[in-house]
N, CA, C and O atoms as a Tinker XYZ file with bonds, in Angstrom:
   472  protein
     1  N     -5.621000   -9.094000   24.203000    73     2
     2  CA    -6.434000   -8.360000   22.965000    64     1     3
     3  C     -5.667000   -6.892000   23.492000    63     2     4     5
     4  O     -5.800000   -6.379000   24.603000    81     3
     5  N     -5.083000   -6.539000   22.693000    73     3     6
     6  CA    -3.214000   -5.491000   22.950000    64     5     7
     7  C     -4.364000   -3.756000   22.072000    63     6     8     9
     8  O     -4.595000   -3.843000   20.866000    81     7
     9  N     -4.763000   -2.783000   22.652000    73     7    10
    10  CA    -5.214000   -1.693000   21.612000    64     9    11
    11  C     -4.320000   -0.802000   22.022000    63    10    12    13
    12  O     -3.925000   -0.775000   23.188000    81    11
    13  N     -3.796000    0.247000   20.842000    73    11    14
    14  CA    -4.085000    0.987000   20.370000    64    13    15
    15  C     -4.476000    2.447000   19.725000    63    14    16    17
    16  O     -5.106000    2.314000   18.676000    81    15
    17  N     -4.259000    3.724000   20.090000    73    15    18
    18  CA    -4.474000    4.244000   19.758000    64    17    19
    19  C     -4.000000    6.110000   18.498000    63    18    20    21
    20  O     -3.679000    7.134000   19.100000    81    19
    21  N     -4.056000    6.109000   17.338000    73    19    22
    22  CA    -3.900000    6.653000   16.228000    64    21    23
    23  C     -3.212000    7.628000   16.432000    63    22    24    25
    24  O     -2.829000    7.991000   15.320000    81    23
    25  N     -2.702000    8.469000   17.400000    73    23    26
    26  CA    -2.064000    9.564000   17.181000    64    25    27
    27  C     -2.041000   10.401000   16.182000    63    26    28    29
    28  O     -3.064000   11.068000   16.031000    81    27
    29  N     -0.840000   10.631000   15.167000    73    27    30
    30  CA    -1.426000   11.188000   14.113000    64    29    31
    31  C     -0.872000    9.965000   12.806000    63    30    32    33
    32  O     -0.380000    8.851000   12.990000    81    31
    33  N     -1.174000   10.675000   11.492000    73    31    34
    34  CA    -0.711000   10.303000   10.046000    64    33    35
    35  C     -0.144000   11.429000    9.285000    63    34    36    37
    36  O     -0.458000   12.513000    8.793000    81    35
    37  N      0.855000   10.620000    9.439000    73    35    38
    38  CA     2.063000   11.474000    8.147000    64    37    39
    39  C      1.420000   11.688000    7.059000    63    38    40    41
    40  O      0.719000   10.881000    6.449000    81    39
    41  N      1.719000   13.128000    6.712000    73    39    42
    42  CA     1.550000   13.552000    5.696000    64    41    43
    43  C      2.543000   12.292000    3.844000    63    42    44    45
    44  O      2.628000   12.591000    2.653000    81    43
    45  N      2.920000   11.299000    4.454000    73    43    46
    46  CA     2.891000   10.808000    3.064000    64    45    47
    47  C      2.644000    9.444000    3.684000    63    46    48    49
    48  O      2.693000    8.666000    2.731000    81    47
    49  N      2.352000    8.606000    5.035000    73    47    50
    50  CA     2.036000    7.662000    4.870000    64    49    51
    51  C      0.612000    7.067000    4.304000    63    50    52    53
    52  O     -0.083000    6.190000    4.818000    81    51
    53  N      0.478000    7.504000    3.586000    73    51    54
    54  CA    -1.366000    6.767000    2.956000    64    53    55
    55  C     -0.915000    6.462000    1.623000    63    54    56    57
    56  O     -0.308000    7.334000    1.002000    81    55
    57  N     -1.220000    4.894000    0.897000    73    55    58
    58  CA    -0.494000    5.140000   -0.524000    64    57    59
    59  C     -2.045000    4.546000   -0.648000    63    58    60    61
    60  O     -2.100000    3.555000    0.080000    81    59
    61  N     -3.034000    4.729000   -1.151000    73    59    62
    62  CA    -3.691000    3.742000   -1.195000    64    61    63
    63  C     -3.618000    2.587000   -2.776000    63    62    64    65
    64  O     -4.351000    1.805000   -3.379000    81    63
    65  N     -2.717000    2.951000   -2.830000    73    63    66
    66  CA    -1.894000    1.979000   -4.336000    64    65    67
    67  C     -1.611000    0.902000   -3.886000    63    66    68    69
    68  O     -2.029000   -0.242000   -4.062000    81    67
    69  N     -0.420000    1.627000   -2.931000    73    67    70
    70  CA     0.280000    0.382000   -2.128000    64    69    71
    71  C     -0.332000   -0.956000   -1.471000    63    70    72    73
    72  O      0.023000   -2.124000   -1.313000    81    71
    73  N     -1.245000   -0.291000   -1.230000    73    71    74
    74  CA    -1.950000   -1.400000   -0.530000    64    73    75
    75  C     -1.444000   -1.393000    1.646000    63    74    76    77
    76  O     -1.755000   -2.201000    2.521000    81    75
    77  N     -0.761000   -0.337000    1.702000    73    75    78
    78  CA     0.214000   -0.840000    2.927000    64    77    79
    79  C      0.127000    0.199000    3.830000    63    78    80    81
    80  O     -0.211000    1.303000    3.404000    81    79
    81  N      0.377000    0.040000    5.028000    73    79    82
    82  CA    -0.056000    1.058000    5.987000    64    81    83
    83  C      1.830000    0.461000    6.994000    63    82    84    85
    84  O      2.338000   -0.648000    7.158000    81    83
    85  N      2.222000    1.711000    7.359000    73    83    86
    86  CA     3.713000    1.408000    8.306000    64    85    87
    87  C      2.996000    1.961000    9.191000    63    86    88    89
    88  O      1.974000    2.627000    9.023000    81    87
    89  N      3.634000    1.637000   10.342000    73    87    90
    90  CA     2.976000    1.861000   12.090000    64    89    91
    91  C      4.631000    1.891000   12.748000    63    90    92    93
    92  O      5.726000    1.349000   12.599000    81    91
    93  N      3.892000    2.993000   13.613000    73    91    94
    94  CA     5.705000    2.892000   14.379000    64    93    95
    95  C      4.412000    3.633000   15.708000    63    94    96    97
    96  O      3.221000    3.944000   15.696000    81    95
    97  N      5.661000    3.633000   16.812000    73    95    98
    98  CA     4.924000    4.031000   18.368000    64    97    99
    99  C      5.628000    5.532000   18.082000    63    98   100   101
   100  O      6.121000    5.955000   17.036000    81    99
   101  N      5.466000    6.331000   19.694000    73    99   102
   102  CA     5.374000    7.410000   19.977000    64   101   103
   103  C      6.630000    8.244000   19.521000    63   102   104   105
   104  O      6.754000    9.412000   19.153000    81   103
   105  N      7.838000    6.818000   19.744000    73   103   106
   106  CA     8.867000    7.867000   19.983000    64   105   107
   107  C     10.374000    7.387000   18.398000    63   106   108   109
   108  O     11.584000    7.209000   18.259000    81   107
   109  N      8.791000    7.411000   17.442000    73   107   110
   110  CA     9.742000    7.247000   15.672000    64   109   111
   111  C     10.022000    8.453000   15.955000    63   110   112   113
   112  O      9.589000    9.335000   16.696000    81   111
   113  N     11.221000    8.242000   14.860000    73   111   114
   114  CA    12.036000   10.189000   14.314000    64   113   115
   115  C     10.852000   10.658000   13.279000    63   114   116   117
   116  O     10.077000   10.101000   12.502000    81   115
   117  N     11.248000   12.455000   13.849000    73   115   118
   118  CA    10.558000   13.098000   12.753000    64   117   119
   119  C     10.422000   12.727000   10.976000    63   118   120   121
   120  O      9.438000   13.107000   10.342000    81   119
   121  N     11.267000   12.143000   10.494000    73   119   122
   122  CA    11.371000   11.275000    9.263000    64   121   123
   123  C     10.197000   10.519000    9.351000    63   122   124   125
   124  O      9.016000   10.863000    9.300000    81   123
   125  N     10.767000    9.355000    9.501000    73   123   126
   126  CA     9.742000    8.306000   10.607000    64   125   127
   127  C      8.503000    8.726000   10.321000    63   126   128   129
   128  O      7.822000    8.147000    9.474000    81   127
   129  N      8.005000    9.949000   11.103000    73   127   130
   130  CA     6.729000   10.400000   11.173000    64   129   131
   131  C      5.322000   10.751000   10.230000    63   130   132   133
   132  O      4.094000   10.666000   10.209000    81   131
   133  N      6.889000   11.351000    9.252000    73   131   134
   134  CA     5.986000   12.104000    7.679000    64   133   135
   135  C      5.635000   10.591000    7.276000    63   134   136   137
   136  O      4.453000   10.467000    6.957000    81   135
   137  N      6.321000    9.529000    7.225000    73   135   138
   138  CA     5.879000    8.522000    6.733000    64   137   139
   139  C      5.222000    7.034000    6.979000    63   138   140   141
   140  O      5.015000    5.897000    6.555000    81   139
   141  N      5.084000    7.916000    7.927000    73   139   142
   142  CA     3.786000    6.406000    9.085000    64   141   143
   143  C      2.560000    7.092000    9.722000    63   142   144   145
   144  O      2.099000    8.229000    9.626000    81   143
   145  N      2.322000    6.363000   10.173000    73   143   146
   146  CA     1.003000    5.969000   11.000000    64   145   147
   147  C      1.843000    6.113000   12.505000    63   146   148   149
   148  O      2.645000    5.182000   12.587000    81   147
   149  N      1.894000    7.083000   13.812000    73   147   150
   150  CA     1.828000    6.928000   14.566000    64   149   151
   151  C      0.822000    5.701000   15.667000    63   150   152   153
   152  O     -0.266000    5.363000   15.200000    81   151
   153  N      1.139000    5.244000   16.738000    73   151   154
   154  CA     0.321000    4.998000   16.876000    64   153   155
   155  C      0.428000    4.614000   19.120000    63   154   156   157
   156  O      1.354000    3.981000   19.627000    81   155
   157  N     -0.301000    4.984000   19.615000    73   155   158
   158  CA     0.439000    5.214000   21.234000    64   157   159
   159  C     -0.535000    3.588000   22.043000    63   158   160   161
   160  O     -1.755000    3.477000   22.162000    81   159
   161  N      0.586000    2.520000   22.476000    73   159   162
   162  CA     0.223000    1.705000   22.349000    64   161   163
   163  C     -0.614000    1.392000   23.924000    63   162   164   165
   164  O     -0.136000    2.348000   24.534000    81   163
   165  N     -1.391000    0.799000   24.799000    73   163   166
   166  CA    -2.203000    1.032000   25.765000    64   165   167
   167  C     -0.905000   -0.455000   26.491000    63   166   168   169
   168  O     -0.957000   -1.670000   26.301000    81   167
   169  N      0.300000    0.545000   27.468000    73   167   170
   170  CA     0.678000   -0.170000   27.986000    64   169   171
   171  C      1.883000   -1.442000   27.809000    63   170   172   173
   172  O      2.219000   -2.519000   28.303000    81   171
   173  N      2.324000   -0.271000   26.515000    73   171   174
   174  CA     3.196000   -1.363000   25.128000    64   173   175
   175  C      4.204000   -2.524000   25.968000    63   174   176   177
   176  O      4.447000   -3.698000   25.687000    81   175
   177  N      4.731000   -1.551000   27.260000    73   175   178
   178  CA     5.981000   -2.470000   28.343000    64   177   179
   179  C      5.605000   -3.905000   28.800000    63   178   180   181
   180  O      6.351000   -4.876000   28.665000    81   179
   181  N      4.319000   -3.936000   29.379000    73   179   182
   182  CA     3.814000   -4.735000   29.881000    64   181   183
   183  C      2.582000   -6.013000   29.955000    63   182   184   185
   184  O      1.918000   -6.702000   30.730000    81   183
   185  N      2.915000   -5.668000   28.216000    73   183   186
   186  CA     1.672000   -6.908000   27.385000    64   185   187
   187  C      2.173000   -7.286000   26.390000    63   186   188   189
   188  O      2.384000   -6.277000   25.718000    81   187
   189  N      2.530000   -8.224000   25.824000    73   187   190
   190  CA     3.500000   -9.009000   25.119000    64   189   191
   191  C      2.366000   -9.479000   23.942000    63   190   192   193
   192  O      1.274000  -10.030000   24.078000    81   191
   193  N      3.166000   -8.977000   22.608000    73   191   194
   194  CA     2.574000   -8.999000   21.641000    64   193   195
   195  C      2.303000  -10.500000   21.087000    63   194   196   197
   196  O      3.443000  -10.947000   21.216000    81   195
   197  N      1.482000  -11.653000   20.514000    73   195   198
   198  CA     1.815000  -12.586000   20.627000    64   197   199
   199  C      0.806000  -12.832000   18.664000    63   198   200   201
   200  O      0.848000  -13.996000   18.266000    81   199
   201  N      0.521000  -12.443000   18.299000    73   199   202
   202  CA     0.073000  -12.470000   16.481000    64   201   203
   203  C      0.340000  -13.756000   15.989000    63   202   204   205
   204  O      1.225000  -14.607000   15.895000    81   203
   205  N     -0.942000  -13.484000   15.694000    73   203   206
   206  CA    -0.146000  -15.967000   14.522000    64   205   207
   207  C     -1.137000  -15.184000   13.857000    63   206   208   209
   208  O     -1.865000  -14.255000   14.204000    81   207
   209  N     -0.901000  -16.020000   12.478000    73   207   210
   210  CA    -1.692000  -16.467000   11.335000    64   209   211
   211  C     -3.462000  -17.005000   11.757000    63   210   212   213
   212  O     -3.618000  -18.058000   12.375000    81   211
   213  N     -4.866000  -16.011000   11.272000    73   211   214
   214  CA    -6.473000  -16.658000   11.886000    64   213   215
   215  C     -5.884000  -15.337000   13.031000    63   214   216   217
   216  O     -6.973000  -14.763000   13.002000    81   215
   217  N     -5.422000  -14.846000   13.552000    73   215   218
   218  CA    -5.987000  -13.820000   14.916000    64   217   219
   219  C     -6.585000  -12.782000   14.035000    63   218   220   221
   220  O     -6.795000  -12.926000   12.830000    81   219
   221  N     -6.838000  -11.727000   14.743000    73   219   222
   222  CA    -7.762000  -10.228000   13.954000    64   221   223
   223  C     -6.853000   -9.056000   14.438000    63   222   224   225
   224  O     -6.067000   -9.020000   15.385000    81   223
   225  N     -7.211000   -8.037000   13.450000    73   223   226
   226  CA    -6.875000   -6.940000   13.895000    64   225   227
   227  C     -8.352000   -5.939000   13.445000    63   226   228   229
   228  O     -8.865000   -6.168000   12.350000    81   227
   229  N     -8.926000   -4.914000   14.306000    73   227   230
   230  CA    -9.345000   -4.028000   14.220000    64   229   231
   231  C     -8.487000   -2.736000   14.447000    63   230   232   233
   232  O     -7.555000   -2.398000   15.176000    81   231
   233  N     -9.371000   -2.104000   13.324000    73   231   234
   234  CA    -8.962000   -0.673000   12.979000    64   233   235
   235  C    -10.073000    0.032000   12.957000    63   234   236   237
   236  O    -10.976000   -0.528000   12.335000    81   235
   237  N    -10.441000    1.454000   13.583000    73   235   238
   238  CA   -12.111000    1.334000   13.269000    64   237   239
   239  C    -13.091000    0.625000   13.453000    63   238   240   241
   240  O    -12.937000   -0.230000   14.325000    81   239
   241  N    -14.084000    0.655000   12.939000    73   239   242
   242  CA   -14.527000   -0.309000   12.805000    64   241   243
   243  C    -14.981000   -1.433000   11.926000    63   242   244   245
   244  O    -16.025000   -2.032000   11.666000    81   243
   245  N    -13.543000   -1.446000   11.543000    73   243   246
   246  CA   -13.263000   -2.443000   10.272000    64   245   247
   247  C    -12.198000   -3.897000   10.918000    63   246   248   249
   248  O    -11.040000   -3.656000   11.260000    81   247
   249  N    -12.724000   -5.237000   11.004000    73   247   250
   250  CA   -11.808000   -6.517000   11.081000    64   249   251
   251  C    -11.190000   -6.755000   10.328000    63   250   252   253
   252  O    -11.545000   -6.427000    9.196000    81   251
   253  N     -9.733000   -7.559000   10.531000    73   251   254
   254  CA    -9.450000   -7.409000    8.976000    64   253   255
   255  C     -8.496000   -9.467000    9.726000    63   254   256   257
   256  O     -7.919000   -9.823000   10.753000    81   255
   257  N     -8.850000  -10.050000    8.578000    73   255   258
   258  CA    -7.631000  -11.841000    9.422000    64   257   259
   259  C     -6.869000  -11.779000    9.070000    63   258   260   261
   260  O     -6.735000  -11.633000    7.855000    81   259
   261  N     -5.517000  -11.875000   10.196000    73   259   262
   262  CA    -4.761000  -12.035000    9.636000    64   261   263
   263  C     -4.028000  -13.398000    9.398000    63   262   264   265
   264  O     -4.042000  -14.333000   10.199000    81   263
   265  N     -3.185000  -13.381000    7.811000    73   263   266
   266  CA    -2.665000  -14.581000    6.982000    64   265   267
   267  C     -1.702000  -14.887000    6.994000    63   266   268   269
   268  O     -1.329000  -15.812000    6.272000    81   267
   269  N     -0.592000  -14.008000    8.120000    73   267   270
   270  CA     0.873000  -14.156000    7.611000    64   269   271
   271  C      1.055000  -12.802000    8.348000    63   270   272   273
   272  O      0.348000  -11.818000    8.133000    81   271
   273  N      2.263000  -12.864000    9.404000    73   271   274
   274  CA     2.365000  -12.313000   10.882000    64   273   275
   275  C      3.844000  -12.670000   10.295000    63   274   276   277
   276  O      3.980000  -13.832000    9.914000    81   275
   277  N      4.857000  -11.885000   10.191000    73   275   278
   278  CA     5.993000  -11.956000    9.702000    64   277   279
   279  C      7.604000  -12.142000   11.195000    63   278   280   281
   280  O      7.548000  -11.698000   12.342000    81   279
   281  N      8.450000  -12.692000   10.740000    73   279   282
   282  CA     8.895000  -12.598000   12.325000    64   281   283
   283  C      9.483000  -12.344000   13.261000    63   282   284   285
   284  O      9.864000  -12.929000   14.275000    81   283
   285  N      9.557000  -11.047000   12.693000    73   283   286
   286  CA     9.521000   -9.794000   12.826000    64   285   287
   287  C      8.936000   -8.939000   13.668000    63   286   288   289
   288  O      9.332000   -8.048000   14.420000    81   287
   289  N      7.593000   -9.547000   13.291000    73   287   290
   290  CA     6.689000   -7.670000   13.799000    64   289   291
   291  C      6.400000   -8.094000   15.402000    63   290   292   293
   292  O      6.617000   -7.177000   16.194000    81   291
   293  N      5.924000   -9.403000   15.999000    73   291   294
   294  CA     5.910000   -9.491000   16.969000    64   293   295
   295  C      7.186000   -9.159000   18.308000    63   294   296   297
   296  O      6.941000   -9.746000   19.362000    81   295
   297  N      7.712000   -8.800000   18.303000    73   295   298
   298  CA     9.661000   -8.511000   18.368000    64   297   299
   299  C      9.522000   -6.766000   18.558000    63   298   300   301
   300  O      9.777000   -5.997000   19.485000    81   299
   301  N      8.922000   -6.583000   17.019000    73   299   302
   302  CA     9.335000   -5.022000   16.694000    64   301   303
   303  C      8.483000   -4.389000   17.184000    63   302   304   305
   304  O      8.905000   -3.376000   17.741000    81   303
   305  N      6.936000   -4.610000   17.250000    73   303   306
   306  CA     5.733000   -4.258000   18.373000    64   305   307
   307  C      5.816000   -3.960000   19.543000    63   306   308   309
   308  O      5.575000   -2.781000   19.803000    81   307
   309  N      6.192000   -4.913000   20.722000    73   307   310
   310  CA     6.861000   -5.134000   21.848000    64   309   311
   311  C      7.730000   -3.660000   22.001000    63   310   312   313
   312  O      7.298000   -2.754000   22.713000    81   311
   313  N      9.223000   -3.528000   21.110000    73   311   314
   314  CA     9.855000   -2.232000   21.529000    64   313   315
   315  C      9.466000   -1.595000   21.123000    63   314   316   317
   316  O      8.889000   -0.846000   21.910000    81   315
   317  N      9.312000   -1.108000   19.312000    73   315   318
   318  CA     9.193000    0.159000   19.207000    64   317   319
   319  C      8.092000    0.610000   18.563000    63   318   320   321
   320  O      7.890000    1.676000   17.983000    81   319
   321  N      7.310000   -0.469000   18.763000    73   319   322
   322  CA     5.729000    0.093000   18.141000    64   321   323
   323  C      5.378000   -0.320000   16.832000    63   322   324   325
   324  O      4.207000   -0.268000   16.458000    81   323
   325  N      6.329000   -0.742000   16.077000    73   323   326
   326  CA     6.477000   -1.037000   14.517000    64   325   327
   327  C      6.034000   -1.698000   13.720000    63   326   328   329
   328  O      5.611000   -2.533000   14.520000    81   327
   329  N      5.579000   -2.295000   12.267000    73   327   330
   330  CA     4.937000   -3.360000   11.677000    64   329   331
   331  C      4.467000   -2.607000   10.555000    63   330   332   333
   332  O      4.199000   -1.419000   10.733000    81   331
   333  N      4.316000   -3.174000    9.321000    73   331   334
   334  CA     3.989000   -2.764000    8.088000    64   333   335
   335  C      2.540000   -3.727000    7.931000    63   334   336   337
   336  O      2.673000   -4.940000    7.772000    81   335
   337  N      1.271000   -3.161000    7.981000    73   335   338
   338  CA    -0.249000   -3.715000    7.475000    64   337   339
   339  C      0.264000   -3.642000    6.185000    63   338   340   341
   340  O      0.911000   -2.740000    5.654000    81   339
   341  N     -0.359000   -5.416000    5.466000    73   339   342
   342  CA     0.262000   -5.163000    4.144000    64   341   343
   343  C     -1.584000   -5.282000    3.964000    63   342   344   345
   344  O     -2.217000   -5.872000    4.840000    81   343
   345  N     -2.064000   -4.871000    3.160000    73   343   346
   346  CA    -3.370000   -5.260000    2.575000    64   345   347
   347  C     -4.215000   -6.058000    1.575000    63   346   348   349
   348  O     -5.423000   -5.890000    1.405000    81   347
   349  N     -3.153000   -7.281000    0.688000    73   347   350
   350  CA    -2.889000   -8.075000   -0.140000    64   349   351
   351  C     -2.968000   -8.917000   -0.164000    63   350   352   353
   352  O     -2.438000   -9.296000    0.881000    81   351
   353  N     -3.477000  -10.142000   -0.937000    73   351   354
   354  CA    -2.599000  -11.993000   -0.728000    64   353   355
   355  C     -0.664000  -11.571000   -0.142000    63   354   356   357
   356  O      0.189000  -10.689000   -0.242000    81   355
   357  N     -0.851000  -12.680000    0.351000    73   355   358
   358  CA     0.533000  -13.000000    0.512000    64   357   359
   359  C      0.806000  -13.383000   -0.595000    63   358   360   361
   360  O      0.052000  -14.073000   -1.282000    81   359
   361  N      2.367000  -12.836000   -1.058000    73   359   362
   362  CA     3.397000  -12.919000   -1.552000    64   361   363
   363  C      3.862000  -14.225000   -1.349000    63   362   364   365
   364  O      3.315000  -14.996000   -0.561000    81   363
   365  N      5.266000  -14.633000   -2.309000    73   363   366
   366  CA     5.817000  -15.750000   -2.048000    64   365   367
   367  C      7.015000  -14.910000   -1.722000    63   366   368   369
   368  O      7.092000  -13.871000   -2.378000    81   367
   369  N      7.513000  -15.028000   -1.266000    73   367   370
   370  CA     8.384000  -14.265000   -0.243000    64   369   371
   371  C      7.742000  -12.973000    0.738000    63   370   372   373
   372  O      8.064000  -11.899000    0.231000    81   371
   373  N      7.318000  -12.880000    1.392000    73   371   374
   374  CA     6.669000  -11.585000    1.994000    64   373   375
   375  C      8.110000  -11.441000    3.153000    63   374   376   377
   376  O      9.091000  -11.975000    3.671000    81   375
   377  N      7.204000  -10.189000    2.997000    73   375   378
   378  CA     8.312000   -9.246000    4.158000    64   377   379
   379  C      8.052000  -10.159000    5.517000    63   378   380   381
   380  O      7.260000  -11.100000    5.576000    81   379
   381  N      8.905000   -9.668000    6.616000    73   379   382
   382  CA     9.404000  -10.588000    7.851000    64   381   383
   383  C      8.398000   -9.434000    8.930000    63   382   384   385
   384  O      7.472000   -9.619000    9.719000    81   383
   385  N      9.224000   -8.111000    8.416000    73   383   386
   386  CA     8.113000   -7.137000    9.405000    64   385   387
   387  C      6.932000   -6.794000    8.993000    63   386   388   389
   388  O      6.737000   -5.580000    9.033000    81   387
   389  N      5.959000   -7.516000    8.559000    73   387   390
   390  CA     5.032000   -7.486000    7.838000    64   389   391
   391  C      3.825000   -7.955000    8.550000    63   390   392   393
   392  O      4.173000   -8.164000    9.712000    81   391
   393  N      1.674000   -8.408000    8.293000    73   391   394
   394  CA     0.947000   -8.769000    8.493000    64   393   395
   395  C      0.455000   -8.711000    7.370000    63   394   396   397
   396  O      0.389000   -7.573000    6.906000    81   395
   397  N      0.043000   -9.605000    6.689000    73   395   398
   398  CA    -0.257000   -9.818000    5.670000    64   397   399
   399  C     -2.491000   -9.846000    6.248000    63   398   400   401
   400  O     -2.738000  -10.479000    7.275000    81   399
   401  N     -3.402000   -9.340000    5.693000    73   399   402
   402  CA    -4.254000   -8.514000    6.261000    64   401   403
   403  C     -5.624000   -9.134000    5.448000    63   402   404   405
   404  O     -5.712000   -8.076000    4.825000    81   403
   405  N     -6.710000   -9.890000    4.941000    73   403   406
   406  CA    -7.814000   -9.583000    4.158000    64   405   407
   407  C     -9.159000   -9.261000    5.177000    63   406   408   409
   408  O     -8.966000   -9.735000    6.296000    81   407
   409  N    -10.511000   -8.542000    5.034000    73   407   410
   410  CA    -9.867000   -8.088000    3.363000    64   409   411
   411  C     -8.885000   -7.304000    2.437000    63   410   412   413
   412  O     -8.251000   -6.458000    3.068000    81   411
   413  N     -8.618000   -7.357000    1.219000    73   411   414
   414  CA    -7.579000   -6.961000    1.185000    64   413   415
   415  C     -8.595000   -5.172000    1.084000    63   414   416   417
   416  O     -9.414000   -5.405000    0.195000    81   415
   417  N     -8.756000   -4.201000    1.400000    73   415   418
   418  CA    -9.455000   -3.296000    1.168000    64   417   419
   419  C     -8.530000   -2.197000    2.756000    63   418   420   421
   420  O     -8.505000   -2.260000    3.985000    81   419
   421  N     -7.966000   -1.372000    1.723000    73   419   422
   422  CA    -7.462000   -0.289000    2.153000    64   421   423
   423  C     -8.872000    0.667000    3.865000    63   422   424   425
   424  O    -10.096000    0.737000    3.979000    81   423
   425  N     -7.924000    1.052000    4.569000    73   423   426
   426  CA    -8.986000    0.861000    5.639000    64   425   427
   427  C     -9.008000    2.498000    5.743000    63   426   428   429
   428  O     -8.253000    2.969000    4.893000    81   427
   429  N     -9.461000    3.203000    6.300000    73   427   430
   430  CA    -9.163000    4.906000    6.891000    64   429   431
   431  C     -8.479000    4.858000    7.800000    63   430   432   433
   432  O     -8.486000    3.864000    8.526000    81   431
   433  N     -7.512000    6.149000    8.085000    73   431   434
   434  CA    -7.123000    5.720000    9.832000    64   433   435
   435  C     -7.197000    6.925000   10.044000    63   434   436   437
   436  O     -6.536000    7.829000    9.532000    81   435
   437  N     -8.153000    6.986000   10.946000    73   435   438
   438  CA    -7.460000    8.837000   11.304000    64   437   439
   439  C     -7.906000    8.763000   12.538000    63   438   440   441
   440  O     -8.794000    8.204000   13.182000    81   439
   441  N     -6.347000   10.053000   12.786000    73   439   442
   442  CA    -6.397000   10.161000   14.521000    64   441   443
   443  C     -7.765000   10.267000   15.201000    63   442   444   445
   444  O     -8.820000   10.818000   14.886000    81   443
   445  N     -7.147000    9.149000   16.809000    73   443   446
   446  CA    -8.920000    8.913000   17.500000    64   445   447
   447  C     -9.018000    8.098000   17.789000    63   446   448   449
   448  O     -9.241000    7.963000   18.993000    81   447
   449  N     -8.914000    6.605000   16.721000    73   447   450
   450  CA    -9.512000    5.602000   16.547000    64   449   451
   451  C     -8.414000    4.532000   17.305000    63   450   452   453
   452  O     -7.260000    4.684000   17.707000    81   451
   453  N     -9.346000    3.383000   17.297000    73   451   454
   454  CA    -8.846000    3.195000   17.884000    64   453   455
   455  C     -7.759000    1.906000   16.568000    63   454   456   457
   456  O     -7.674000    2.106000   15.356000    81   455
   457  N     -7.045000    0.600000   17.394000    73   455   458
   458  CA    -7.000000   -0.801000   16.322000    64   457   459
   459  C     -6.219000   -1.165000   17.895000    63   458   460   461
   460  O     -5.456000   -0.813000   18.795000    81   459
   461  N     -7.222000   -2.259000   17.283000    73   459   462
   462  CA    -7.537000   -3.478000   18.149000    64   461   463
   463  C     -6.415000   -4.650000   17.752000    63   462   464   465
   464  O     -6.332000   -4.969000   16.567000    81   463
   465  N     -5.433000   -5.379000   18.875000    73   463   466
   466  CA    -4.673000   -6.847000   18.254000    64   465   467
   467  C     -5.323000   -7.532000   19.293000    63   466   468   469
   468  O     -5.442000   -7.356000   20.506000    81   467
   469  N     -5.910000   -8.795000   18.055000    73   467   470
   470  CA    -6.576000   -9.653000   18.516000    64   469   471
   471  C     -5.261000  -11.214000   17.882000    63   470   472
   472  O     -5.528000  -12.388000   18.138000    81   471
């Protein structure tokens, strides 16, 4: 289990219509910080991400099941805290940098809340 804290939510980060959220760690550029949710991952360099289908992610109090993990996700999370959370069914050609989650309910991303990767 790896935990992260939401540090900021960019002014253009939330688009419930698109049902996705882009995450980066605190090393993101100012332009990325405008469109992303910035997370501080506990002990990021010493813990190994190994997310896979069937795992879970908790955002605040809501728990989501992982339906797909793109081939780039674990390495991107490890290196720059980046992934795209998709709150919709897995498409025929899923993004390799994305995690697809159910329920397909977009969460509230609040500064100070935790994201738990299980």
